[in-house]
RODO-2510 file (C-alpha; in nm, 4 decimals, decimal comma):
residues 627
     n   res          X          Y          Z
     1     m    12,4357    15,9257    -2,2832
     2     i    12,4341    15,5828    -2,2227
     3     l    12,2372    15,5365    -1,9301
     4     q    12,3916    15,2899    -1,6118
     5     e    12,1171    15,0090    -1,6139
     6     m    12,0966    14,7100    -1,3292
     7     k    12,0147    14,3682    -1,5014
     8     k    11,8636    14,1563    -1,2148
     9     d    11,7443    13,8376    -1,1886
    10     v    11,3876    13,8279    -1,0375
    11     s    11,2006    13,4848    -0,9552
    12     t    10,8338    13,5147    -1,0050
    13     g    10,7223    13,1467    -0,8784
    14     g    10,3967    13,1000    -0,6845
    15     l    10,2726    13,4375    -0,6942
    16     g     9,9013    13,5137    -0,7900
    17     e     9,7517    13,8005    -0,9937
    18     a    10,0151    14,0442    -1,0900
    19     t     9,9712    14,4074    -1,3275
    20     n    10,2350    14,6541    -1,4350
    21     f    10,2379    15,0189    -1,2421
    22     r    10,1347    15,3022    -1,4246
    23     i    10,1339    15,6751    -1,4397
    24     q     9,8563    15,8944    -1,4592
    25     a     9,8746    16,1595    -1,7365
    26     d     9,7385    16,4739    -1,5514
    27     a     9,8572    16,8332    -1,4871
    28     k    10,0259    16,7079    -1,1659
    29     a    10,2283    16,4525    -1,3458
    30     f    10,3326    16,7284    -1,6042
    31     n    10,3844    16,9705    -1,3403
    32     i    10,6638    16,7754    -1,1550
    33     l    10,8018    16,6451    -1,4598
    34     s    10,8485    16,9897    -1,6260
    35     s    10,8980    17,2368    -1,2984
    36     n    10,9169    17,0794    -0,9576
    37     i    11,1949    16,8323    -0,9991
    38     y    11,4223    17,1199    -1,0297
    39     t    11,5278    17,3215    -0,7216
    40     d    11,7230    17,5877    -0,9249
    41     k    11,4949    17,6739    -1,2283
    42     i    11,6557    17,9193    -1,4041
    43     k    11,9549    17,7621    -1,4084
    44     a    11,7900    17,4218    -1,4936
    45     v    11,6362    17,6192    -1,8323
    46     i    11,9600    17,7365    -1,9327
    47     r    12,1499    17,4084    -1,8514
    48     e    11,8865    17,1724    -2,0166
    49     l    11,8483    17,4099    -2,3435
    50     s    12,2065    17,4672    -2,3631
    51     c    12,2806    17,0922    -2,3634
    52     n    12,0440    17,0138    -2,6212
    53     a    12,2302    17,2778    -2,8485
    54     y    12,5273    17,1089    -2,7446
    55     d    12,4372    16,7875    -2,8596
    56     a    12,3194    16,9176    -3,1955
    57     h    12,6142    17,0805    -3,2839
    58     v    12,7878    16,7425    -3,1855
    59     d    12,5812    16,5272    -3,4046
    60     v    12,6961    16,7290    -3,7152
    61     g    13,0420    16,7685    -3,6300
    62     n    13,0047    17,1546    -3,5835
    63     s    13,2436    17,3000    -3,3662
    64     d    13,1195    17,6685    -3,3888
    65     p    12,9564    17,8091    -3,0843
    66     f    12,5896    17,8200    -3,0592
    67     k    12,3747    18,1118    -2,9551
    68     v    12,2544    18,2180    -2,6146
    69     h    12,0125    18,5548    -2,6096
    70     l    12,0320    18,6581    -2,1927
    71     p    11,7053    18,8660    -2,1425
    72     t    11,7197    19,2510    -2,1216
    73     s    11,4793    19,5270    -1,9860
    74     l    11,4379    19,5890    -2,3690
    75     e    11,4302    19,2097    -2,4919
    76     p    11,3118    19,0305    -2,1958
    77     w    11,3560    18,6812    -2,3224
    78     f    11,5936    18,3712    -2,2784
    79     s    11,7053    18,2069    -2,5668
    80     v    11,9207    17,9336    -2,7300
    81     r    11,9783    17,8574    -3,0898
    82     d    12,1736    17,6156    -3,2212
    83     y    12,3259    17,4959    -3,5661
    84     g    12,2664    17,1672    -3,5986
    85     t    12,0103    16,9684    -3,8248
    86     g    11,7082    17,1295    -3,7075
    87     l    11,3854    16,9248    -3,6747
    88     s    11,1010    16,8035    -3,8915
    89     h    10,7637    16,8758    -3,8316
    90     e    10,7257    16,4810    -3,7500
    91     d    10,9887    16,5176    -3,4784
    92     c    10,8800    16,8490    -3,3376
    93     m    10,5333    16,7065    -3,2675
    94     s    10,6669    16,3974    -3,1581
    95     l    10,9603    16,4946    -2,9072
    96     y    10,8198    16,7872    -2,7479
    97     t    10,4826    16,6174    -2,6500
    98     t    10,6646    16,2965    -2,5428
    99     y    10,8067    16,2802    -2,2148
   100     f    11,0894    16,0327    -2,1321
   101     a    11,1234    16,0220    -2,5532
   102     s    11,5102    16,0691    -2,6629
   103     t    11,7183    16,0068    -2,9498
   104     k    12,0283    16,0547    -2,7293
   105     t    12,0467    15,7387    -2,5545
   106     s    12,2743    15,4803    -2,7482
   107     s    12,5516    15,7213    -2,7671
   108     n    12,8023    15,8715    -2,4946
   109     d    12,8874    16,1263    -2,7358
   110     v    12,6334    16,3619    -2,6177
   111     v    12,4681    16,4681    -2,2814
   112     g    12,1208    16,4387    -2,3186
   113     c    11,9461    16,1059    -2,2240
   114     l    11,6124    16,1446    -1,9971
   115     g    11,3585    16,3102    -2,2354
   116     i    11,2528    16,6019    -2,0326
   117     g    11,5200    16,8782    -2,0695
   118     s    11,3320    16,9979    -2,3920
   119     k    11,0220    17,0289    -2,1568
   120     s    11,2247    17,2299    -1,9100
   121     p    11,1062    17,6314    -1,9939
   122     y    10,8070    17,5044    -1,8186
   123     a    10,9835    17,5540    -1,5073
   124     v    11,0082    17,9506    -1,5736
   125     s    10,6827    18,0220    -1,8293
   126     d    10,3448    17,8723    -1,8813
   127     s    10,4716    17,8974    -2,2463
   128     f    10,7601    17,9292    -2,4803
   129     s    10,8272    17,9300    -2,8449
   130     v    11,0377    17,6664    -3,0724
   131     i    11,1627    17,7612    -3,4197
   132     s    11,2931    17,4823    -3,6299
   133     r    11,4797    17,5621    -3,9606
   134     y    11,4715    17,2369    -4,1171
   135     n    11,6275    17,1816    -4,5063
   136     g    11,4871    17,5087    -4,6414
   137     v    11,1862    17,5380    -4,3968
   138     e    11,1223    17,7369    -4,1137
   139     r    10,8518    17,6761    -3,8716
   140     h    10,7302    17,8314    -3,5291
   141     y    10,5671    17,6049    -3,2672
   142     t    10,4247    17,7588    -2,9400
   143     a    10,4244    17,5450    -2,6540
   144     y    10,1539    17,6328    -2,3737
   145     k     9,9567    17,5526    -2,0782
   146     d     9,5520    17,5710    -2,1231
   147     e     9,3103    17,6383    -1,8938
   148     n     9,3322    17,2769    -1,7076
   149     d     9,7445    17,3197    -1,6693
   150     f     9,7631    17,0688    -1,9648
   151     p    10,0825    17,1377    -2,1882
   152     q     9,9854    17,1766    -2,5328
   153     f    10,2047    17,2005    -2,8413
   154     a    10,0734    17,3843    -3,1887
   155     l    10,2185    17,4648    -3,5100
   156     l    10,2132    17,8529    -3,5725
   157     t    10,3692    17,9277    -3,8864
   158     e    10,5307    17,7729    -4,1887
   159     s    10,7444    17,9755    -4,4425
   160     d    11,0659    17,9056    -4,6832
   161     t    11,4085    18,0343    -4,5550
   162     s    11,7708    18,0568    -4,6066
   163     e    11,8765    18,0323    -4,2934
   164     s    12,1130    17,7327    -4,1592
   165     n    11,9432    17,4416    -4,0397
   166     g    11,9065    17,4721    -3,6422
   167     l    11,6444    17,4775    -3,3469
   168     e    11,5862    17,8006    -3,1244
   169     v    11,4113    17,7776    -2,8217
   170     r    11,2640    18,1216    -2,6530
   171     v    11,0927    18,1467    -2,3504
   172     n    10,9578    18,5100    -2,1973
   173     v    11,1023    18,6080    -1,8707
   174     g    10,8914    18,8791    -1,8264
   175     s    11,0241    19,1679    -1,5748
   176     n    11,2373    18,8759    -1,3932
   177     y    11,5446    18,9068    -1,5811
   178     g    11,8098    18,9924    -1,2865
   179     d    11,9239    18,6571    -1,2147
   180     w    12,0126    18,5292    -1,5609
   181     a    12,3233    18,6697    -1,6150
   182     s    12,4648    18,5036    -1,3113
   183     k    12,3050    18,1587    -1,3160
   184     c    12,4626    18,1861    -1,6788
   185     v    12,8178    18,2260    -1,5427
   186     e    12,7625    17,9502    -1,2900
   187     v    12,6115    17,7267    -1,5835
   188     f    12,8924    17,8121    -1,8659
   189     q    13,1938    17,7659    -1,6390
   190     y    13,1883    17,3986    -1,6648
   191     f    13,1526    17,4187    -2,0527
   192     d    13,4688    17,3264    -2,2722
   193     s    13,3861    17,6166    -2,4931
   194     i    13,1545    17,9530    -2,4243
   195     p    12,8624    18,0158    -2,6734
   196     n    12,7722    18,3218    -2,8225
   197     i    12,6042    18,5493    -2,5489
   198     n    12,4651    18,9131    -2,6471
   199     n    12,6564    19,0284    -2,2891
   200     a    13,0303    19,0613    -2,2826
   201     a    13,0347    19,1070    -1,8961
   202     v    12,8970    18,7671    -1,8484
   203     v    13,1560    18,6217    -2,0856
   204     e    13,4283    18,7974    -1,8973
   205     q    13,2901    18,6548    -1,5491
   206     i    13,2698    18,3130    -1,7337
   207     n    13,6270    18,3451    -1,8208
   208     e    13,7212    18,4516    -1,4821
   209     a    13,5305    18,1910    -1,3070
   210     k    13,7047    17,9122    -1,5585
   211     n    14,0166    18,1112    -1,4591
   212     s    13,9938    18,0851    -1,1321
   213     y    14,1840    17,7821    -1,0216
   214     e    14,5391    17,7630    -0,8754
   215     f    14,6216    17,3948    -0,9687
   216     i    14,5319    17,2648    -1,2585
   217     g    14,6026    16,8664    -1,3465
   218     e    14,4803    16,6093    -1,5877
   219     g    14,1181    16,5964    -1,5488
   220     y    14,0736    16,8153    -1,2295
   221     k    14,0985    17,1729    -1,0986
   222     v    14,1311    17,2981    -0,7612
   223     s    14,1039    17,6637    -0,5939
   224     r    14,3075    17,7855    -0,2978
   225     g    14,0017    17,9033    -0,1147
   226     y    13,6903    17,6750     0,0346
   227     g    13,4538    17,5535    -0,1775
   228     d    13,2271    17,2314    -0,2867
   229     i    13,3470    16,9375    -0,4768
   230     i    13,1690    16,9283    -0,8422
   231     a    13,1795    16,6307    -1,0471
   232     r    13,1847    16,7578    -1,4223
   233     m    13,0662    16,5160    -1,6883
   234     g    12,9165    16,5881    -2,0522
   235     n    12,9692    17,0037    -1,9617
   236     v    12,7555    16,9816    -1,6340
   237     g    12,8911    17,0234    -1,3041
   238     y    12,6982    16,8298    -1,0593
   239     e    12,7256    16,8872    -0,6594
   240     v    12,8587    16,5906    -0,4651
   241     g    12,6777    16,5446    -0,1351
   242     d    12,7878    16,4460     0,1756
   243     s    12,6271    16,0821     0,1155
   244     i    12,9305    16,0130    -0,1538
   245     v    13,2009    16,2140    -0,0150
   246     p    13,1203    16,2902     0,4196
   247     n    13,2971    16,5114     0,6248
   248     h    13,4170    16,7444     0,3094
   249     n    13,3073    17,0360     0,5174
   250     n    13,4286    17,2478     0,2161
   251     n    13,8231    17,2254     0,2947
   252     y    13,8519    17,3326    -0,0773
   253     g    13,7060    17,3666    -0,4098
   254     i    13,7682    17,0897    -0,6512
   255     v    13,6013    16,9827    -0,9960
   256     l    13,6722    16,6605    -1,1140
   257     d    13,6293    16,5536    -1,4489
   258     f    13,4616    16,2073    -1,5198
   259     p    13,3433    16,0308    -1,8591
   260     i    13,0193    16,0859    -2,0034
   261     g    12,7864    15,7845    -1,8725
   262     s    13,0298    15,6912    -1,5875
   263     l    12,7882    15,8448    -1,3006
   264     t    12,4727    15,8720    -1,2006
   265     f    12,2628    16,1779    -1,1306
   266     n    11,8939    16,2834    -1,0488
   267     p    11,6426    16,3423    -1,3160
   268     g    11,7053    16,7191    -1,2830
   269     r    12,0636    16,7040    -1,3100
   270     e    12,1721    16,8847    -1,0412
   271     n    12,3386    16,6406    -0,8287
   272     l    12,4678    16,3096    -0,8089
   273     t    12,3074    16,0079    -0,6929
   274     a    12,4528    15,7778    -0,4044
   275     t    12,5189    15,4712    -0,6190
   276     e    12,7579    15,2053    -0,5640
   277     s    12,9296    15,2841    -0,8745
   278     t    12,9077    15,6442    -0,8505
   279     i    13,0538    15,6703    -0,4664
   280     n    13,3265    15,4408    -0,5627
   281     a    13,4321    15,6200    -0,8764
   282     v    13,4430    15,9650    -0,7109
   283     r    13,6245    15,8789    -0,3692
   284     s    13,8524    15,6708    -0,5631
   285     r    13,9499    15,9867    -0,7973
   286     l    13,9714    16,1796    -0,4870
   287     e    14,2023    15,9639    -0,2970
   288     e    14,4178    15,9838    -0,6326
   289     i    14,4087    16,3702    -0,6703
   290     h    14,5133    16,3992    -0,2914
   291     s    14,8393    16,2257    -0,3469
   292     e    14,8959    16,3599    -0,6952
   293     l    14,8545    16,7040    -0,5592
   294     i    15,0698    16,6869    -0,2438
   295     d    15,3399    16,5150    -0,4603
   296     s    15,3238    16,8030    -0,7391
   297     i    15,3396    17,0803    -0,4548
   298     v    15,6284    16,9344    -0,3218
   299     k    15,7957    16,8940    -0,6291
   300     s    15,7323    17,2562    -0,7765
   301     v    15,9008    17,3855    -0,4692
   302     e    16,2027    17,1789    -0,4996
   303     n    16,2321    17,2724    -0,8538
   304     a    16,2654    17,6592    -0,8374
   305     d    16,5551    17,7849    -0,8875
   306     t    16,6205    18,0266    -0,5906
   307     e    16,5407    18,0221    -0,2458
   308     f    16,2850    18,3016    -0,2225
   309     e    16,0991    18,1277    -0,5211
   310     k    16,0645    17,8500    -0,2927
   311     y    15,9483    18,0440    -0,0619
   312     e    15,6911    18,2023    -0,2745
   313     k    15,5949    17,8909    -0,3483
   314     i    15,5418    17,7476    -0,0426
   315     t    15,3161    18,0333     0,0624
   316     e    15,1074    18,0005    -0,2348
   317     c    15,0599    17,6846    -0,1451
   318     y    15,0236    17,6703     0,2351
   319     n    14,6093    17,6763     0,2843
   320     i    14,5241    17,4158     0,0283
   321     a    14,8099    17,2163     0,1233
   322     m    14,7088    17,1917     0,5016
   323     r    14,3399    17,1247     0,4039
   324     l    14,4358    16,8569     0,1561
   325     g    14,5912    16,6426     0,4329
   326     k    14,8809    16,3727     0,3995
   327     n    15,0869    16,6733     0,3693
   328     s    15,3918    16,6025     0,6383
   329     d    15,6865    16,6415     0,4099
   330     f    15,5139    16,9895     0,3125
   331     k    15,5196    17,0558     0,6659
   332     k    15,8592    17,0605     0,7051
   333     l    15,9397    17,2656     0,3911
   334     h    15,7077    17,5431     0,5291
   335     a    15,8870    17,5461     0,8762
   336     e    16,2137    17,5594     0,7337
   337     y    16,1505    17,8547     0,4861
   338     v    15,9457    18,0584     0,7406
   339     q    16,2414    18,0895     0,9528
   340     k    16,5083    18,1536     0,6736
   341     f    16,2777    18,4587     0,5735
   342     t    16,1873    18,6015     0,9055
   343     c    16,2900    18,9746     1,0037
   344     h    16,1806    19,3429     1,0590
   345     y    15,9806    19,4878     0,8215
   346     t    15,7100    19,7587     0,7787
   347     s    15,3750    19,6729     0,5605
   348     h    15,1832    19,9368     0,3589
   349     n    14,8708    19,8794     0,1789
   350     k    14,5710    20,1034     0,0814
   351     r    14,2494    20,0904     0,2760
   352     p    13,9353    20,2889     0,1238
   353     y    14,0173    20,5822     0,2766
   354     r    14,3497    20,5895     0,3583
   355     t    14,7218    20,4119     0,3701
   356     n    14,7371    20,1668     0,6422
   357     i    15,0942    20,0861     0,7717
   358     v    15,1774    19,8288     1,0113
   359     r    15,5566    19,7772     1,1843
   360     y    15,6659    19,4655     1,2708
   361     n    15,9354    19,5244     1,5170
   362     e    15,9133    19,1818     1,6307
   363     y    16,0632    18,9133     1,3817
   364     h    15,7808    18,8093     1,1322
   365     n    15,8201    18,6217     0,8128
   366     i    15,7848    18,8532     0,5277
   367     p    15,4796    18,8143     0,3175
   368     a    15,4907    18,6846    -0,0380
   369     g    15,2790    18,7224    -0,3413
   370     k    15,1899    18,8237    -0,6382
   371     n    15,0914    19,1380    -0,5051
   372     v    15,3607    19,2129    -0,2766
   373     i    15,6467    19,4642    -0,3580
   374     y    15,9475    19,4777    -0,1590
   375     v    16,1101    19,8285    -0,1476
   376     l    16,4651    19,8902     0,0521
   377     n    16,3741    20,1892     0,3049
   378     s    16,5318    20,4945     0,2438
   379     r    16,4141    20,8579     0,3276
   380     g    16,1053    20,9472     0,0850
   381     a    16,0411    20,5958     0,0884
   382     v    15,6718    20,5932     0,2489
   383     a    15,5932    20,8977     0,0991
   384     r    15,6167    20,7681    -0,2452
   385     i    15,4424    20,4548    -0,1565
   386     r    15,1219    20,6111    -0,0011
   387     n    15,1190    20,8145    -0,3347
   388     c    15,1099    20,4998    -0,5931
   389     v    14,9843    20,2173    -0,3555
   390     t    14,6593    20,0640    -0,4466
   391     t    14,3797    19,8514    -0,2460
   392     k    14,5715    19,5494    -0,4920
   393     d    14,9057    19,6023    -0,3708
   394     v    15,1266    19,5191    -0,0521
   395     y    15,4384    19,7122    -0,0158
   396     i    15,7054    19,6226     0,2273
   397     t    15,9657    19,8487     0,3191
   398     i    16,2745    19,6633     0,4731
   399     d    16,6002    19,8086     0,6194
   400     q    16,9341    19,6957     0,4281
   401     s    17,0501    19,5538     0,7697
   402     e    16,7527    19,3382     0,7438
   403     l    16,7772    19,2178     0,4214
   404     d    17,1334    19,0880     0,4847
   405     k    16,9752    18,8531     0,7199
   406     i    16,7677    18,6801     0,4781
   407     p    16,8562    18,5054     0,1494
   408     p    16,8525    18,7609    -0,1338
   409     i    16,4884    18,8701    -0,2687
   410     p    16,3588    19,1089    -0,5557
   411     y    16,3556    19,4420    -0,4347
   412     i    16,3139    19,8162    -0,5476
   413     t    16,4698    20,1558    -0,4370
   414     v    16,3221    20,4743    -0,3592
   415     d    16,4285    20,6042    -0,6979
   416     d    16,2244    20,3064    -0,8699
   417     l    15,8835    20,4689    -0,7086
   418     p    15,6876    20,7780    -0,8793
   419     k    15,8060    21,1063    -0,7888
   420     v    15,5239    21,2732    -0,5959
   421     e    15,4086    21,5601    -0,8074
   422     r    15,3910    21,9085    -0,5969
   423     s    15,1281    22,1530    -0,7065
   424     t    15,2512    22,4859    -0,7920
   425     a    15,0053    22,7960    -0,6855
   426     s    14,9435    22,9932    -1,0158
   427     p    14,7926    23,3653    -1,0381
   428     r    14,3832    23,3082    -1,0133
   429     k    14,1803    23,3673    -1,3271
   430     r    13,8660    23,5498    -1,3124
   431     s    13,5590    23,2982    -1,3535
   432     k    13,2021    23,2567    -1,3282
   433     a    13,1492    23,1376    -1,0061
   434     r    13,0791    22,7988    -0,9943
   435     s    12,9288    22,5180    -0,7260
   436     k    13,0365    22,1484    -0,6393
   437     v    12,7099    21,9142    -0,6219
   438     s    12,5838    21,5765    -0,7215
   439     l    12,3847    21,4790    -1,0230
   440     f    12,1964    21,1175    -0,9892
   441     t    12,2396    20,8765    -1,2314
   442     e    12,0865    20,5216    -1,3069
   443     s    12,1239    20,2575    -1,5510
   444     n    11,9530    19,9314    -1,5770
   445     y    12,1408    19,7558    -1,2851
   446     s    12,2356    20,0485    -1,0190
   447     e    12,1874    20,3748    -0,9305
   448     t    12,4521    20,6252    -0,8137
   449     w    12,5713    20,9557    -0,7578
   450     v    12,8165    21,1728    -1,0027
   451     d    13,0103    21,5069    -0,8179
   452     t    12,9776    21,7524    -1,0733
   453     e    12,9984    22,1477    -1,1120
   454     i    12,7549    22,4020    -1,2251
   455     e    12,7388    22,7436    -1,2955
   456     n    12,5376    22,9804    -1,0167
   457     n    12,2664    23,1233    -1,2068
   458     k    11,8730    23,1322    -1,1998
   459     e    11,8296    22,8300    -1,4432
   460     e    11,5736    22,6118    -1,2415
   461     r    11,7004    22,3173    -1,0934
   462     v    11,5685    22,0056    -0,9535
   463     y    11,7431    21,8546    -0,6000
   464     i    11,6900    21,6253    -0,3221
   465     p    11,8831    21,6444     0,0343
   466     i    12,1315    21,4008     0,0527
   467     h    12,3530    21,2576     0,3739
   468     r    12,6786    21,0658     0,2605
   469     y    12,5033    20,9921    -0,0681
   470     d    12,1565    20,8760     0,0366
   471     p    11,8370    21,1033    -0,0087
   472     v    11,7456    21,2598     0,3039
   473     s    11,3685    21,2586     0,2105
   474     t    11,0116    21,0962     0,3921
   475     v    10,9053    21,0477     0,0492
   476     f    11,2285    20,9438    -0,1243
   477     k    11,4380    20,6986     0,1126
   478     t    11,6622    20,5034    -0,1063
   479     n    11,8270    20,6182    -0,4205
   480     y    11,6728    20,2928    -0,5725
   481     s    11,3165    20,4802    -0,5240
   482     l    11,4808    20,7938    -0,7054
   483     r    11,5551    20,5409    -1,0104
   484     s    11,1822    20,4177    -0,9784
   485     v    11,0831    20,7856    -1,0288
   486     c    11,3090    20,8415    -1,3202
   487     s    11,2266    20,5234    -1,4660
   488     n    10,8808    20,4940    -1,4319
   489     f    10,6690    20,8411    -1,3452
   490     g    10,6285    20,9627    -1,6948
   491     i    10,6939    21,3291    -1,6492
   492     n    10,9870    21,4573    -1,8792
   493     p    11,3178    21,3648    -1,7568
   494     v    11,4892    21,6453    -1,5806
   495     p    11,8402    21,6061    -1,3820
   496     i    11,7961    21,5851    -0,9951
   497     y    12,0635    21,6809    -0,7942
   498     g    12,1930    21,5996    -0,4611
   499     l    12,2927    21,9038    -0,2573
   500     k    12,4322    21,8251     0,1235
   501     n    12,3773    22,0438     0,3781
   502     a    12,6472    22,2385     0,3800
   503     f    12,5671    22,3613     0,0325
   504     m    12,1626    22,4535     0,1449
   505     k    12,3461    22,7072     0,3504
   506     t    12,5616    22,9011     0,1237
   507     n    12,4044    23,2109    -0,0731
   508     a    12,5015    22,9952    -0,4103
   509     f    12,1646    22,7909    -0,2837
   510     k    11,9814    23,0920    -0,1233
   511     n    11,9931    23,3128    -0,4680
   512     g    11,9770    23,0070    -0,7042
   513     n    11,6312    22,8696    -0,8561
   514     w    11,5857    22,5759    -0,6697
   515     i    11,3040    22,3351    -0,6494
   516     t    11,2626    22,0034    -0,4384
   517     l    11,1705    21,6985    -0,6302
   518     e    10,8420    21,6628    -0,4196
   519     d    10,7266    22,0142    -0,5570
   520     y    10,8604    21,9375    -0,8897
   521     i    10,6210    21,6004    -0,9662
   522     k    10,3283    21,7858    -0,7636
   523     r    10,3259    22,0634    -0,9894
   524     e    10,4466    21,8763    -1,3305
   525     f    10,1753    21,6323    -1,2573
   526     k     9,8683    21,8557    -1,2783
   527     t     9,9664    21,9043    -1,6381
   528     f     9,9341    21,5465    -1,7673
   529     s     9,5882    21,3234    -1,8907
   530     i     9,6578    21,0241    -1,7266
   531     n     9,6006    20,6654    -1,9469
   532     k     9,6493    20,3392    -1,7924
   533     y     9,7703    19,9931    -1,9717
   534     s     9,7947    19,6838    -1,7920
   535     g     9,9703    19,4512    -2,0325
   536     n    10,3338    19,4626    -2,2248
   537     y    10,2605    19,4905    -2,5653
   538     t    10,3427    19,8540    -2,6243
   539     k    10,6305    19,7836    -2,8281
   540     m    10,4866    19,5662    -3,0367
   541     y    10,1599    19,7440    -3,0939
   542     k    10,3906    20,0593    -3,2069
   543     l    10,5997    19,8343    -3,4664
   544     l    10,2668    19,6829    -3,6057
   545     s    10,1726    20,0079    -3,7283
   546     e    10,3915    20,0187    -3,9863
   547     y    10,2568    19,6775    -4,1685
   548     t     9,8457    19,7127    -4,0928
   549     s     9,6078    20,0122    -4,0396
   550     e     9,4016    19,8188    -3,8014
   551     e     9,2013    20,1354    -3,6365
   552     l     9,2521    19,9391    -3,3326
   553     i     9,5663    19,9591    -3,2992
   554     t     9,6042    20,3221    -3,4014
   555     e     9,3698    20,4435    -3,1426
   556     f     9,5971    20,2195    -2,9034
   557     n     9,9230    20,4080    -2,9869
   558     e     9,7844    20,7076    -3,0032
   559     l     9,6794    20,6799    -2,6093
   560     a    10,0890    20,4984    -2,5481
   561     g    10,2073    20,8318    -2,6376
   562     q    10,0405    20,9654    -2,3347
   563     e    10,0751    20,6997    -2,0994
   564     i    10,1606    20,7377    -1,7409
   565     i    10,2699    20,4606    -1,5244
   566     v    10,1246    20,5972    -1,1762
   567     e    10,2661    20,4808    -0,8222
   568     e    10,0245    20,5421    -0,5854
   569     k    10,2257    20,5700    -0,2766
   570     l    10,4353    20,7741    -0,4234
   571     l    10,1634    21,0267    -0,5741
   572     r    10,0008    21,0356    -0,2063
   573     a    10,2903    21,1179    -0,0442
   574     v    10,3772    21,4474    -0,2438
   575     g    10,0374    21,5474    -0,1805
   576     i     9,7755    21,4383    -0,4834
   577     d     9,4624    21,3148    -0,3777
   578     i     9,4944    21,0066    -0,5793
   579     d     9,1162    20,9104    -0,5183
   580     k     9,0228    21,2221    -0,7224
   581     l     9,2172    21,1817    -1,0500
   582     e     9,0234    21,0397    -1,3568
   583     i     9,2360    20,7606    -1,4794
   584     n     9,1476    20,6117    -1,8602
   585     y     9,1896    20,2324    -1,8897
   586     r     9,0760    20,2916    -2,2336
   587     m     9,4226    20,0918    -2,3757
   588     d     9,3434    19,7634    -2,1646
   589     e     8,9801    19,7741    -2,3364
   590     i     9,1143    19,8284    -2,6886
   591     e     9,3750    19,5017    -2,6288
   592     k     9,0550    19,3270    -2,5243
   593     e     8,8848    19,4075    -2,8523
   594     l     9,1545    19,3450    -3,0745
   595     w     9,2278    18,9809    -2,8993
   596     a     8,8636    18,9315    -2,9576
   597     k     8,8557    19,0485    -3,3115
   598     f     9,1689    18,8046    -3,4035
   599     p     9,1585    18,5256    -3,1351
   600     m     9,5201    18,3796    -3,2861
   601     l     9,6618    18,6823    -3,1032
   602     v     9,6612    18,4997    -2,7719
   603     f     9,9350    18,2907    -2,9354
   604     v    10,1621    18,5802    -2,9543
   605     e    10,4471    18,6653    -2,7295
   606     h    10,4998    19,0647    -2,6955
   607     y    10,8788    19,0127    -2,7759
   608     q    10,7910    18,8455    -3,1403
   609     t    10,9313    19,1775    -3,2748
   610     t    11,1374    19,1025    -3,5825
   611     p    11,0169    19,1822    -3,9393
   612     h    10,9237    18,8438    -4,0024
   613     h    10,6740    18,8165    -3,7052
   614     l    10,5776    19,1479    -3,7153
   615     q    10,4876    19,0741    -4,1166
   616     t    10,3028    18,7416    -4,0430
   617     i    10,0945    18,9182    -3,7507
   618     g     9,9962    19,1655    -3,9998
   619     d     9,8892    18,9621    -4,2629
   620     y     9,6969    18,7665    -4,0280
   621     i     9,5368    19,0850    -3,9370
   622     n     9,4837    19,2430    -4,2792
   623     g     9,3166    18,8937    -4,3873
   624     n     9,5696    18,8049    -4,5927
   625     s     9,7521    18,5023    -4,4289
   626     n     9,7965    18,1667    -4,5434
   627     s     9,8826    17,9925    -4,2071
***
């Protein structure tokens, strides 16, 4: 991107001694430029690395998407992999170690220009990895902060490769991976095309965000509800503040497209700066769109084929038209058609636990929209509507006498609605006695109870009392605390059943073999030896055992199979005196010995578990590394 620069005539006649200003290169300066300029650090990393990948594809004319890896619990890293030219060793050592150095300031075809976005991973981590594939050679680099908080950049390995040219940047996020998916949606909703992302749900959310606008014109999109003004330039959505457009008050959400290089923005690329040229450009564009949009709405109403279609369009556009202003023509149309479609009717819609019915005995204009279904009122209509209505639909029943008072509308009759199936009694078959209970389930992001049936027998089952699907316990007060037990405690996983108070009064409970979760933990915990490890390299050491026979790694893996992640608060709550437990920290000691014996391991990230990485590490440990 070509930055806007103001040429100035400066008169210096009559001045005394003068000197240039300088910047002191210390840890404070680097932290400001790499992290403190961003208010939303996760979003900044996604945006900056993805814009660099986009630029790399533009440079080589590659229209294929680049690749994005979102962190997960098993693969806790974020990475962006492009298929551009890659970087030579000299370029890597130069561009990643020089702030404000950029090769993109001579063209408005690309987004980058400041020379600081490539260092943005420092905003979320003290280290990150760079992999450059360039003309058949793959080089792995590590960027890290030294003991003085100074950023450093070092070559780790170099090898031949048959993979396509390109650059991959990878940053470990540890356990803080929950916000990356939502931030990814916020960034990529403004990209022309969506990259390849390892999370299908996120891709779906991005597409929903892209398609959430009610009015789309040449170079702008307007949402029906309230929202911000966003200036989109080069795949980046910049928030437009009150200093540029005062008194917007979130009246409507709008995205305005601008050519690359036509607006100025802050160094963090999060907001526009209120320069004269930017203010004039945004305000004039808004003025054009306001007039254009109102005219477009009025014309779309006038061009509709039937009176009802015109009314439907007016209803859809009413809120946004009122907030845009300059709408006198639209107000006249709205008043005219509301009067035409006013009558008596009854509305039916689904609430979470019941069907809501509202009878309008006074005259009201009928609702209109994609989810509104009109039904000619007759015997049996209400029962059939109650049987098929969903939370997304609104059914409107209207008597024939009222339909005659308004212009024709598309309606269905009771025969068009699905019949209510009546259950018929059948002879009861003898079967094993069963009881309805709830089974606790958990995933990466949530925990819930699933209603199920069990046979009434003497099988031991673990339970916890619940009320409205929340635990009733002095130890486990939330479903999340149960999830913590299932995930981290270390005992063999068993089904946990939630029992309501009514069930615990039945013979099925009294005659069953039930044990509370607290008693189960207290009993089972005594059978385990306790090994503790404070690091996060367990998976890597396990996989490394296939590449090296180093005794320290073998010993670590043997202990890792017995590890228990102890939650002290939980143990005390169930009556275990943790102060009397003997906890073995040998795994931490092994790791210290391993790193002292092989110092280069300190530069290895725990997620580098590809066969290529493991082979390189194994060769180093075995003393066969040529790196």
